[in-house]
N, C-alpha and C positions, 0 to 999 in steps of 0.2 A: 146735409148731403155727404156721402162718402167721398173719400179722397182717393185718387188714383195710386198714390204710394202710402204704405203703412205708416211711415214716420219721416219727419223732416230731416233726420240725420242722414238718410240714404241720398238726399239731394245735396245736402251740405258736403258730404264725402264725395260726391260725384264732382262738384265744382272744385274742391280742394285737389282731387286726384288729376283732373284735367288740367288745372293750372300747373301742377307739379310735372306732369308730362310734357308740358310745353315749356318748362324752365321758367316759370313765372311765380313770383311770390304773391300769393292771394292774402291780402290784408284782411283782418277780420270784418272791418267795416265794409269792404268791398264784397266779401262773401254774403253779409247781410243784404246789401242792395241787389245783388245777383238773385238771391233766393226770393226777395220781395218782387223783383221784376218777373221772375219766372211764375211765381204764383198769380200774378195779375194777368199776365199774358195767357197763362193756361186757362184761366176762367173765362177770358174774352174767346179764345180759340175753340174751346170745347163747351159752350153753351152753359157756363156758370159752374162747371165741375171745378173741384179743388184738385190741385196737383198733389198737395201734402196736407196733412192735418196740422196746421200751424196757425198761430195768431200773431199777427204783426201789431206792433204798437209804434205810436209817433213820439220817438224820443227826440231831444233837442239836436241830436247828431243826425238824425235821420230815421226812417223806419227800420225797426229791428224785430227779430223774433227772439224774445228774452230767453227762452231755454236754449236755443242753439248759442246764443250770444254767451250766456254763463258757462256752457259746456266748452266752448272754443276759447274762453278767455285766457287760458294758459297753454295753448297749443291744441293739437289734435287730441281729442278725447278717446279714451280706450272703451269704445262702445261697440257691441256686436251689431254690425249693420250688414244688410243683405248684399250690398255691393253689385248686384246684378239687376238692373232695371229692365223693364219690358222695353222692346225694341223701339215703339212709338214714343215712349217717354224719353229714351235716349236721343232720338232723332229731334224731338222738341228741345231738349237741353242743349244739344249741339247747336241748334239755331239761336238760342239765347246766348251762349257762349260766343258763337261766331259773330254776333252783332254787337255784343256788349262786353266780352271778355277783355278786349284790348283797351277799353276806356279807363281812364284815371278815376280814382275814387271821387275826385272833385267833380268830374263831369257827371258821374252817376248820381252824386248827392244833389247837384243842381237840378237834374232831370227829375228825380223822385219827389224832392221837396217842393217842386212846382206843380205837382198833381193836386187836384181838388181833394182826392182821398186823404192825402197826408195833411194838408192844410186844415180840413175840417176836423180831423182827429186832434191835431196838435192845438188847435184852438180850444177844444174841450179840456185840455190840460196835458202836461208832460206825461208820457206813458199811456195815454188814452188809446184804446183799441181801434185799429183801422179795419172797417168791416170789409168783408169779401166783396160785397155789392158795390161799395164805393170805389173799391180797387178796380173791379170790372168796368164801371162806368168811366172812371178817369182814363183807363187805357184803351178802351173801346172808342172813346171820343178822340183818342190821340192828342191828349192836352199835353203839350210839351214833351210827348214821347212818339217815337215812330209808330205808324199803323201796324196793326197785327200782321197784315199782309207782307210787310217789310221785315218781319221777324220770323214768322212761322211760314215756312215755304209749304205749299201743297204737294202731296205725294203723287207723283206722275208714274204711271205704269203703262204699259202697251197692251193693246188688245191682240187677239191672235192674228188680226190682219195688219198689225203694226201701227194702228192709230193710237195716238197718246190719249190717255184719259186720266182726269184727276179723281184721285180716290181719298176718302176719309173714313175714319172709324165710325161705325154705327153707334149712335147714343140713344138708348131706349127713351122713349117719351117725347123726342123731338120730331117735328115735322119738317120734310124737305122744303126748301125755298121755292116759292111759286115761280113757274117759268113765265118769262115776258114775251 
């Protein structure tokens, strides 16, 4: 399945820049957790779609994306990144940052290490891949994590008569929920 963003560096730089704009130091491990959380919630909120082309592994410290981990190991890498994300992606990341950006690395570690996705992968061995489907299931079930509705806020617009309506992006191949 194609990813919404071309590379994981765009997401990593977005989190790093957001932290910097708020005068907050973003530890490398916290960056990893935020990226993992963003990928997981995105796949829940957008019917299995990937936010970024990234593979997370279950390290003993927690889930990491090895390429980003290596690139950021000595500070911000000198990589050409787009730095301009689609408005919907920025809104989504704002929701992730608003909900989890202020949490300590210890709290984020406890949260993600309690997910079934991480536990199953780590049981297979250190640095075993965490499947996107396992991430989706763990976060959709809200196992030790907030529900997607607490993180991703629906977009509300007004009709011409002033009535509020909730809107979301069209995803080809999905069917609308049946009305009750």
